[in-house]
C-alpha positions as CSV (number, residue, x, y, z in Angstrom):
1,M,-10.2,-0.2,1.2
2,T,-13.9,0.4,1.9
3,L,-11.8,2.5,-0.2
4,L,-6.7,-1.1,3.6
5,L,0.2,-18.7,21.2
6,T,2.8,-19.8,22.9
7,R,6.3,-20.8,21.7
8,S,5.7,-24.5,22.4
9,F,5.4,-25.8,18.9
10,G,8.1,-26.6,16.3
11,A,8.3,-26.7,12.5
12,L,5.8,-29.5,12.0
13,G,3.3,-27.7,14.3
14,L,3.5,-24.6,12.2
15,F,3.1,-26.5,9.0
16,G,0.0,-28.3,10.4
17,I,-1.6,-25.1,11.5
18,A,-0.9,-23.4,8.1
19,A,-2.3,-26.4,6.2
20,L,-5.5,-26.3,8.2
21,T,-5.8,-22.6,7.7
22,T,-5.4,-22.7,3.9
23,G,-7.5,-25.8,3.4
24,C,-5.8,-26.5,0.1
25,D,-3.1,-28.7,-1.4
26,T,0.3,-27.2,-0.7
27,D,3.7,-27.9,-2.3
28,A,5.6,-29.9,0.2
29,E,8.9,-28.2,-0.3
30,K,7.4,-24.7,0.1
31,A,5.5,-25.9,3.2
32,L,8.7,-27.2,4.9
33,R,10.5,-24.0,4.0
34,C,7.7,-21.9,5.5
35,A,7.7,-24.1,8.6
36,D,11.5,-23.5,9.1
37,V,11.2,-19.7,8.5
38,C,8.1,-19.3,10.7
39,T,9.7,-21.2,13.5
40,K,12.6,-18.8,13.3
41,V,10.2,-15.9,13.3
42,E,8.5,-17.2,16.4
43,E,11.8,-17.9,18.2
44,C,13.1,-14.4,17.5
45,G,10.3,-13.1,19.7
46,S,10.3,-9.4,18.6
47,L,9.3,-9.6,15.0
48,N,6.0,-8.2,13.6
49,P,5.1,-10.0,10.3
50,P,2.9,-7.8,8.0
51,T,-0.8,-8.2,7.6
52,P,-2.4,-6.6,4.5
53,E,-4.5,-4.3,6.7
54,I,-5.6,-1.0,5.3
55,P,-9.2,0.2,5.3
56,G,-11.3,-2.5,3.7
57,V,-8.3,-4.9,3.3
58,G,-7.7,-6.8,6.5
59,S,-6.4,-10.4,7.0
60,G,-6.6,-10.3,10.8
61,E,-3.9,-11.3,13.3
62,S,-3.7,-14.1,15.8
63,G,-1.4,-12.2,18.2
64,S,1.4,-14.7,17.5
65,A,4.1,-13.8,15.0
66,G,4.8,-17.4,14.3
67,L,1.2,-18.4,13.7
68,D,0.6,-15.3,11.5
69,C,3.7,-16.3,9.5
70,G,2.7,-19.9,9.3
71,A,-0.8,-19.1,8.0
72,N,0.3,-16.5,5.4
73,C,3.6,-17.9,4.1
74,I,1.9,-21.0,2.8
75,Q,-0.9,-19.2,1.0
76,P,-1.0,-19.6,-2.8
77,D,-0.7,-15.8,-3.0
78,A,2.1,-15.6,-0.4
79,S,3.7,-12.6,-2.0
80,F,0.6,-10.6,-1.0
81,Y,1.3,-11.4,2.6
82,G,5.0,-10.6,2.5
83,Y,6.5,-14.0,1.7
84,A,7.8,-13.6,-1.9
85,D,10.6,-16.0,-2.6
86,C,13.2,-13.3,-2.3
87,Q,11.8,-12.4,1.1
88,L,12.0,-16.0,2.3
89,D,15.7,-15.9,1.2
90,C,16.0,-12.8,3.4
91,L,14.3,-14.3,6.4
92,E,16.4,-17.4,6.2
93,A,19.7,-15.5,5.9
94,E,19.3,-12.6,8.3
95,S,19.6,-12.6,12.1
96,C,16.8,-11.7,14.4
97,G,18.0,-8.1,14.6
98,T,17.6,-7.5,10.9
99,M,14.8,-9.9,9.8
100,Q,12.1,-7.2,10.2
101,D,13.8,-5.3,7.4
102,C,12.9,-8.2,5.1
103,W,9.4,-6.6,5.2
104,D,10.4,-3.0,4.5
105,A,11.1,-2.2,0.8
106,T,13.0,1.0,1.8
107,T,15.8,-0.8,3.7
108,D,19.2,-1.9,2.5
109,V,18.6,-5.4,3.8
110,F,15.5,-5.7,1.6
111,A,17.4,-4.4,-1.4
112,Q,20.0,-7.2,-1.0
113,Y,17.4,-9.8,-1.7
114,C,14.5,-8.1,-3.6
115,S,16.2,-5.3,-5.5
116,G,14.4,-3.5,-8.3
117,D,15.6,-1.3,-11.2
118,A,12.6,0.9,-11.8
119,P,13.3,4.6,-12.4
120,A,12.4,7.2,-9.8
121,V,8.8,8.5,-10.0
122,G,8.8,11.9,-11.7
123,S,12.3,11.5,-13.1
124,D,11.1,11.9,-16.7
125,S,8.9,14.9,-15.9
126,D,9.7,18.6,-16.0
127,T,11.2,19.6,-12.6
128,P,8.6,21.6,-10.6
129,D,9.6,25.2,-9.8
130,N,9.5,24.5,-6.0
131,G,12.5,22.3,-6.1
132,T,10.8,19.0,-5.6
133,A,10.8,16.0,-7.9
134,T,7.0,15.6,-8.0
135,G,5.6,18.9,-6.9
136,S,5.4,18.3,-3.2
137,S,8.0,17.2,-0.7
138,G,5.5,14.9,1.0
139,A,4.8,13.2,-2.4
140,D,8.6,12.9,-2.9
141,E,8.8,10.9,0.3
142,A,5.8,8.7,-0.6
143,V,7.2,7.6,-4.0
144,D,10.8,7.3,-2.8
145,N,10.2,3.6,-2.3
146,P,11.3,0.7,-4.5
147,A,7.8,-0.9,-4.1
148,V,6.1,2.2,-5.4
149,E,8.6,2.8,-8.1
150,E,8.2,-0.8,-9.4
151,A,4.4,-0.6,-9.3
152,V,4.3,2.7,-11.2
153,D,6.8,1.4,-13.8
154,G,5.0,-2.0,-14.1
155,S,1.5,-0.5,-14.5
156,D,0.0,2.1,-16.8
157,F,-0.8,4.4,-13.9
158,V,-0.2,8.1,-14.6
159,V,1.3,10.2,-11.9
160,N,0.4,13.8,-12.4
161,T,3.4,15.8,-11.2
162,G,3.5,19.6,-10.7
163,D,3.2,22.2,-8.0
164,S,-0.1,23.7,-9.0
165,P,-2.8,21.0,-8.5
166,P,-6.5,21.9,-8.8
167,S,-8.6,22.6,-5.8
168,L,-10.1,19.4,-4.6
169,E,-12.5,20.0,-1.7
170,G,-15.7,18.3,-0.6
171,L,-17.2,14.9,0.2
172,F,-17.0,12.5,-2.7
173,N,-18.5,9.1,-3.1
174,V,-15.8,6.9,-4.7
175,S,-16.6,3.6,-6.3
176,G,-14.9,1.3,-8.8
177,E,-13.2,-2.0,-9.3
178,I,-9.7,-3.5,-9.8
179,Y,-8.9,-4.2,-13.4
180,E,-5.2,-5.1,-13.1
181,S,-3.4,-6.8,-10.3
182,S,0.1,-8.1,-9.6
183,N,0.2,-10.5,-6.7
184,A,-2.6,-8.7,-4.9
185,R,-6.4,-8.7,-4.7
186,P,-8.1,-10.3,-7.8
187,V,-9.3,-8.4,-10.8
188,G,-13.0,-7.4,-10.2
189,S,-12.6,-6.7,-6.5
190,R,-14.8,-3.7,-5.6
191,I,-13.9,-0.3,-4.1
192,Q,-16.5,1.7,-2.3
193,T,-16.0,4.6,0.1
194,E,-16.7,8.2,0.8
195,L,-13.8,10.6,1.2
196,C,-13.9,14.2,2.6
197,F,-11.2,16.6,1.3
198,H,-10.7,20.0,3.0
199,N,-8.2,22.5,4.3
200,P,-5.7,22.6,1.4
201,Q,-2.2,23.8,2.4
202,N,0.6,25.2,0.2
203,S,3.9,26.1,2.0
204,G,5.9,26.2,-1.2
205,S,7.6,22.8,-1.3
206,D,4.9,21.0,0.7
207,I,1.5,20.9,-0.9
208,S,-1.2,18.9,0.8
209,I,-4.8,18.5,1.7
210,D,-6.6,17.1,4.7
211,Y,-8.8,14.1,4.2
212,C,-10.7,11.5,6.1
213,E,-12.9,8.5,5.2
214,Y,-16.5,8.5,6.0
215,G,-17.2,6.6,9.2
216,V,-13.5,6.2,10.1
217,P,-12.3,8.5,12.9
218,G,-9.3,10.7,12.4
219,V,-8.2,13.3,9.9
220,V,-4.8,13.0,8.2
221,S,-3.0,15.0,5.5
222,A,-2.2,13.8,2.0
223,P,0.3,15.3,-0.4
224,I,-1.2,16.4,-3.7
225,T,0.6,17.2,-6.9
226,G,-0.4,18.2,-10.4
227,S,-1.1,21.1,-12.7
228,G,-4.0,22.6,-14.5
229,N,-7.0,20.3,-13.8
230,D,-4.9,17.1,-13.3
231,F,-4.0,15.8,-9.9
232,T,-2.4,12.9,-8.0
233,M,-2.9,12.3,-4.2
234,Y,-0.8,10.1,-2.0
235,F,-2.3,8.2,0.9
236,V,0.5,6.5,3.0
237,Y,-0.3,3.8,5.5
238,P,3.2,3.3,7.2
239,G,4.5,-0.3,7.0
240,Q,1.4,-1.4,4.9
241,A,0.6,0.4,1.7
242,T,0.7,3.6,-0.3
243,I,-2.3,4.5,-2.4
244,L,-2.1,6.9,-5.3
245,F,-5.2,8.5,-6.7
246,S,-5.0,10.3,-10.1
247,G,-7.8,12.2,-11.9
248,T,-8.9,15.3,-13.6
249,M,-11.0,17.9,-11.8
250,A,-13.5,19.8,-14.0
251,D,-13.7,23.6,-13.8
252,D,-16.9,23.4,-11.7
253,G,-14.8,21.9,-8.8
254,T,-17.2,19.0,-8.3
255,T,-16.7,16.6,-11.2
256,V,-13.7,14.3,-11.4
257,S,-13.1,12.3,-14.5
258,G,-10.5,9.7,-15.5
259,A,-10.0,8.7,-11.9
260,E,-7.6,5.8,-11.2
261,A,-6.2,4.3,-8.0
262,L,-2.9,2.4,-7.5
263,V,-2.6,0.5,-4.3
264,V,1.0,-0.5,-3.6
265,Y,1.8,-2.9,-0.7
266,T,5.1,-1.6,0.6
267,Y,6.2,-4.5,2.8
268,T,7.0,-6.5,-0.3
269,I,7.8,-6.0,-4.0
270,D,5.8,-6.3,-7.3
271,T,2.5,-6.4,-5.3
272,W,0.0,-3.8,-6.4
273,E,-3.5,-3.4,-7.8
274,Q,-4.9,-0.7,-10.2
275,S,-8.5,0.3,-10.4
276,S,-10.7,2.7,-12.3
277,T,-13.0,4.7,-10.0
278,D,-16.0,7.0,-10.4
279,W,-16.2,10.0,-8.2
280,S,-19.5,11.8,-7.4
281,F,-19.6,15.0,-5.4
282,V,-22.0,14.8,-2.4
283,E,-21.6,18.0,-0.5
284,A,-19.1,20.4,1.1
285,C,-17.4,19.0,4.2
286,D,-15.0,19.9,7.0
287,G,-14.0,16.5,8.4
288,G,-16.9,16.2,10.8
289,E,-18.6,13.7,8.5
290,C,-15.9,11.2,9.1
291,T,-16.7,10.8,12.8
292,P,-18.8,7.6,13.4
């Protein structure tokens, strides 16, 4: 985040394009496997392979499912693009009608090939009084995903559950860098953005706050959980990623300490990155700051 052809070729054509795209030595067996899988993807005609595209994280698309598959499957970090070995098993075995589920960690098809055994997020915490697992029904939905569960379990990220999070309002400058990564962007990659939080809502079981990113049109709502001064927010990019932000808000309402971010790529498994971030309060905001 700043905080995010035609069907006239065969397997060898896909392999050639992919090899040119990567510009590096490629294991021949993996290359041939990718060529077969990506030819099948192209021939199915209705598939939409993932591209790691959330604000500040974009791989771009060619407009052709087969070419996108061919370019990304053969990458050294293929898991980041949705081509982990278990997903290749899935794409090879499934029919056109179910292959898309090989890129959705919440589906039964995905679980057959890429199952995980991480505990549910919040399962070891005291149950909030509002009947949710985390403190907000929206947060429950965000973390009820094997990709998120595996990332939280595999990292040291702390999810602050509870139904009484602190008030987090205003425009914050957020900067930091990734210090731990699993099949995702490299350690040392920078995070830099400005986020505006406003209009907190609490309907009992659904606790959220509106947010937007400076210079990016549109205001969306994010679940927020926590208690006392500790909070966790959940940014969901459907079909792409879920980003969890945790931190501690000082009593002055403008100072955030111990802030961490966990970016989980939800079209695959065991693909996430954790970063430490510094938050500095800029000014009060109402979302207008996010319009270019």
